[in-house]
C-alpha positions as CSV (number, residue, x, y, z in Angstrom):
1,M,-15.8,15.2,20.4
2,R,-15.4,16.6,17.1
3,A,-17.7,19.5,16.1
4,S,-18.7,20.6,12.8
5,L,-18.0,24.1,11.5
6,R,-21.3,24.2,9.5
7,L,-22.9,27.5,9.8
8,R,-26.6,28.0,9.2
9,Q,-27.4,31.6,8.3
10,L,-28.1,33.8,11.5
11,L,-26.7,31.1,13.7
12,A,-23.1,30.5,14.8
13,V,-22.6,26.9,15.4
14,A,-20.7,26.3,18.8
15,A,-17.7,24.2,18.4
16,S,-16.8,21.2,20.7
17,A,-13.7,19.2,21.7
18,I,-11.9,17.2,19.1
19,T,-9.0,15.0,18.4
20,I,-7.7,15.2,14.8
21,A,-6.4,12.5,12.7
22,A,-5.4,11.7,9.1
23,L,-5.1,8.7,6.8
24,A,-2.2,7.6,4.6
25,G,-3.1,8.9,1.2
26,V,-2.7,8.1,-2.5
27,A,-2.5,10.9,-4.8
28,S,-0.2,12.8,-7.1
29,A,1.5,15.8,-5.5
30,D,1.4,18.0,-8.5
31,A,-1.8,16.9,-10.5
32,A,-2.8,19.3,-13.2
33,V,-5.6,19.2,-15.8
34,S,-6.5,21.0,-18.9
35,A,-8.9,23.9,-18.2
36,P,-10.8,26.6,-19.8
37,Q,-9.6,30.1,-20.0
38,W,-9.7,31.4,-16.4
39,A,-11.0,34.7,-15.4
40,P,-8.2,37.2,-14.3
41,A,-7.5,36.5,-10.7
42,A,-8.2,40.2,-9.9
43,T,-11.7,40.1,-11.2
44,A,-12.9,36.5,-10.8
45,T,-15.9,36.2,-8.7
46,I,-15.6,32.5,-8.0
47,H,-12.3,31.4,-6.5
48,P,-10.9,29.7,-3.4
49,G,-12.3,31.6,-0.5
50,T,-15.6,32.5,-2.1
51,Q,-18.7,32.2,0.1
52,M,-21.1,29.1,-0.6
53,F,-24.5,28.6,0.4
54,T,-26.5,25.4,0.6
55,A,-30.0,25.4,2.0
56,G,-29.0,28.4,4.0
57,A,-25.8,27.0,5.4
58,Q,-22.7,29.1,4.6
59,C,-19.3,27.5,4.1
60,T,-16.0,28.7,2.2
61,A,-14.6,27.2,-1.0
62,N,-11.3,25.6,-0.9
63,F,-9.8,25.0,-4.3
64,V,-10.9,24.5,-7.9
65,Y,-11.0,21.1,-9.7
66,S,-11.6,19.8,-13.1
67,D,-12.1,16.5,-15.0
68,G,-11.1,18.1,-18.3
69,T,-14.7,18.7,-19.1
70,S,-16.5,20.3,-16.0
71,T,-15.3,22.7,-13.5
72,Y,-15.8,22.2,-9.8
73,V,-15.4,24.1,-6.5
74,G,-14.8,22.2,-3.3
75,Y,-16.0,22.6,0.2
76,A,-16.8,20.3,3.1
77,A,-19.2,17.5,2.8
78,H,-20.8,18.5,6.2
79,C,-21.7,21.9,4.6
80,A,-24.6,19.9,2.9
81,G,-25.3,17.7,6.1
82,T,-28.8,17.6,7.6
83,G,-27.9,16.3,11.0
84,A,-27.0,18.3,14.2
85,A,-23.8,20.1,14.5
86,T,-22.3,17.3,16.6
87,D,-23.3,14.7,14.0
88,T,-20.0,14.5,12.2
89,N,-19.5,10.8,11.2
90,G,-19.9,10.9,7.6
91,C,-20.8,7.2,7.3
92,S,-24.0,7.8,9.5
93,T,-25.0,11.5,9.2
94,Q,-27.7,12.3,6.7
95,S,-26.9,14.8,3.8
96,L,-28.8,16.7,1.2
97,P,-28.8,14.7,-2.1
98,L,-26.6,15.1,-5.2
99,G,-28.1,17.7,-7.4
100,T,-28.8,20.1,-4.5
101,P,-28.5,23.7,-5.7
102,V,-25.5,25.7,-4.3
103,T,-24.8,29.4,-4.7
104,F,-21.7,31.3,-4.7
105,N,-21.8,34.6,-2.9
106,T,-19.9,37.7,-1.7
107,G,-20.4,40.1,1.1
108,A,-22.6,37.7,3.3
109,N,-23.2,38.7,7.0
110,L,-25.4,37.8,9.8
111,V,-28.3,39.7,8.3
112,S,-27.9,38.9,4.5
113,E,-26.6,36.4,2.2
114,G,-24.8,39.3,0.4
115,T,-24.7,39.2,-3.5
116,Q,-25.0,36.0,-5.5
117,V,-22.2,35.7,-8.2
118,G,-22.9,32.3,-9.4
119,T,-24.6,28.9,-9.1
120,G,-23.6,25.2,-9.1
121,T,-25.0,21.8,-8.0
122,L,-23.7,19.2,-5.7
123,A,-22.0,16.7,-7.7
124,Y,-19.9,14.8,-5.2
125,S,-20.2,14.2,-1.4
126,S,-17.7,12.0,0.5
127,W,-20.5,11.4,3.1
128,L,-22.9,10.1,0.5
129,A,-20.1,8.1,-1.3
130,M,-19.2,6.4,2.0
131,Q,-22.8,5.6,2.9
132,Q,-23.5,4.2,-0.5
133,G,-20.3,2.2,-0.6
134,G,-20.7,0.8,2.8
135,E,-17.5,2.2,4.2
136,T,-16.5,0.8,7.5
137,D,-13.1,2.2,8.3
138,A,-13.3,4.4,11.4
139,N,-10.8,7.0,10.4
140,T,-12.2,7.4,6.9
141,C,-15.7,7.8,8.3
142,A,-14.6,10.4,10.7
143,Y,-12.3,12.5,8.5
144,N,-13.3,12.1,4.9
145,D,-15.1,15.4,4.5
146,L,-14.9,16.8,1.0
147,A,-17.7,17.7,-1.4
148,L,-17.5,19.1,-5.0
149,V,-19.9,21.4,-6.5
150,K,-20.2,21.5,-10.3
151,V,-20.1,25.3,-11.5
152,D,-23.0,25.9,-13.8
153,S,-21.8,26.6,-17.4
154,A,-22.8,30.2,-17.5
155,Y,-20.4,31.1,-14.6
156,V,-17.4,29.0,-15.6
157,S,-15.9,32.0,-17.2
158,Q,-16.0,33.8,-13.9
159,V,-13.7,31.2,-12.2
160,N,-10.1,31.5,-11.2
161,P,-8.3,28.8,-9.3
162,S,-5.9,31.1,-7.3
163,V,-6.1,31.6,-3.5
164,P,-6.7,35.3,-2.6
165,F,-3.7,37.0,-0.8
166,W,-1.3,33.9,-0.9
167,G,-1.5,32.8,-4.4
168,G,-1.2,29.2,-5.4
169,P,-1.8,26.3,-5.0
170,V,1.1,25.0,-6.9
171,G,-0.1,21.4,-6.7
172,L,-1.3,18.7,-4.4
173,A,0.4,17.9,-1.2
174,S,1.1,14.1,-0.7
175,Q,3.4,14.0,2.3
176,G,1.2,15.4,5.3
177,T,2.7,17.6,7.8
178,T,5.3,17.5,10.6
179,L,5.0,19.2,13.9
180,G,5.7,22.8,13.6
181,S,5.5,23.0,9.8
182,T,4.0,26.1,8.3
183,V,0.5,26.3,6.9
184,Y,-1.6,28.9,5.0
185,S,-5.3,29.4,4.7
186,Y,-8.0,31.8,3.7
187,G,-11.4,31.6,5.4
188,N,-14.3,33.8,4.6
189,S,-17.0,33.3,7.4
190,L,-19.9,35.7,7.3
191,L,-19.4,36.1,10.9
192,R,-16.4,38.4,10.2
193,G,-18.7,41.0,8.6
194,G,-16.5,41.5,5.5
195,I,-13.4,42.4,7.4
196,E,-10.9,40.9,4.8
197,L,-7.9,41.4,7.0
198,L,-9.1,38.5,9.1
199,S,-9.4,36.1,6.2
200,P,-5.8,35.2,5.5
201,K,-4.4,32.8,8.1
202,R,-0.8,31.6,8.7
203,G,0.0,29.0,11.3
204,A,1.6,25.8,12.1
205,S,0.8,22.2,12.0
206,L,0.6,20.1,15.3
207,G,1.0,17.0,13.4
208,D,-1.0,14.2,11.7
209,S,-3.1,11.6,13.3
210,A,-5.7,8.9,12.4
211,G,-3.3,7.3,9.9
212,G,-2.8,10.6,8.0
213,W,-6.5,11.4,7.5
214,T,-6.3,14.6,9.3
215,H,-3.9,17.3,10.3
216,T,-4.2,19.3,13.5
217,V,-3.3,22.9,12.8
218,Y,-3.2,26.2,14.7
219,T,-3.4,29.7,13.2
220,V,-3.2,33.1,14.9
221,T,-6.8,33.7,13.8
222,P,-8.3,30.2,13.9
223,G,-11.1,29.0,11.6
224,I,-14.5,29.8,12.9
225,P,-18.0,28.6,11.9
226,G,-18.5,29.6,8.2
227,D,-14.8,29.1,7.3
228,S,-15.7,25.3,7.2
229,G,-14.5,23.8,3.8
230,S,-11.7,26.4,3.2
231,G,-8.5,25.1,1.9
232,F,-5.1,24.8,3.6
233,M,-1.7,24.8,1.8
234,D,1.6,23.7,3.3
235,G,4.7,26.0,3.4
236,S,5.6,25.4,-0.3
237,G,2.1,26.3,-1.5
238,H,0.7,22.8,-2.1
239,A,-3.0,22.2,-1.4
240,L,-2.9,20.3,2.0
241,G,-6.4,19.9,3.2
242,V,-10.0,20.9,3.8
243,L,-11.0,22.8,7.1
244,S,-13.5,20.5,8.9
245,T,-13.5,21.0,12.6
246,V,-12.6,23.2,15.5
247,A,-11.0,21.9,18.7
248,I,-10.3,22.9,22.4
249,A,-7.6,20.3,22.5
250,P,-4.6,19.9,22.3
251,I,-4.7,23.7,21.8
252,A,-7.9,25.8,22.0
253,G,-8.9,27.2,18.7
254,S,-6.9,24.7,16.7
255,N,-8.5,23.3,13.7
256,G,-8.9,19.8,12.2
257,V,-8.0,19.7,8.4
258,G,-8.8,16.6,6.4
259,D,-6.1,15.4,4.1
260,L,-7.0,16.5,0.6
261,A,-4.9,14.0,-1.2
262,K,-6.6,11.0,0.5
263,E,-10.0,12.8,0.1
264,L,-9.5,13.4,-3.6
265,A,-8.1,9.8,-4.1
266,Y,-11.5,8.5,-2.4
267,A,-13.4,10.7,-4.7
268,N,-11.6,9.4,-7.9
269,S,-12.4,5.8,-6.8
270,H,-16.1,6.6,-5.9
271,G,-17.6,8.0,-9.0
272,M,-15.5,11.1,-9.8
273,S,-12.9,9.5,-11.9
274,G,-10.3,12.0,-13.5
275,V,-11.1,14.9,-11.2
276,A,-7.9,16.6,-10.2
277,L,-6.8,19.9,-8.5
278,V,-6.3,22.9,-10.7
279,P,-3.2,25.0,-9.8
280,G,-3.6,28.7,-9.3
281,T,-2.6,31.2,-11.9
282,E,-0.9,33.3,-9.6
283,A,2.4,32.4,-7.9
284,F,2.5,31.3,-4.5
285,A,4.0,34.4,-2.6
286,P,3.5,34.4,1.1
287,I,4.2,37.9,2.5
288,I,3.4,37.4,6.2
């Protein structure tokens, strides 16, 4: 059984067993778009890894996206879901509507949402898109878990697309992963109480499944509730996927990562035409 990593404030969601899978994807490996002048990476308040709150549920930003006009930050579609933690089928689980307010925060913990550093609105949800389009493919319903939040114009100048600690992404991954290949992530669950040393994660892929729609990964400090939505990069710094689930099999503490190339291609064909990943301004430079 797959389990959502969605975290409602003051409540750590328990994770259940899962098998992970992924779908064969269509997307450019190094898509880039024109963009505004980004804030310096050292001072930007909205970036991959920023905490995001939706109706009290905390998730983590994965990457920055643009259609050349608007700026978006991604997280998991289930972060705006309204079902139970175990209701993870995007084709049948209800979600908050497009236009729902989302805040960008820093310093959140179990007793506080921390400091709000920006606002946005839910502009795309793979769950809503699949339901509206009548999606029937089982793998797509189970693992297509991407949402895009449009950053309000007043805060676009505070955005930088670089992943903290690691740098990158350098582009969009399109080849999936193989057993043992290196992966990198940056989660920011409020359950860590602001201990930033626990946010960067390095690990390995256990392989792809479900036709390439998902990658099972294992990191030394696995993703926990609140890390949901955070981004994963492959060993060369390409954006690989979005943290969606936690598992007890095949390895306890492994995570399910939805394939970003497939998720983004789906978004482009379901109302978000022209949206592409924005590469980081900081070089990808893994140091651990």
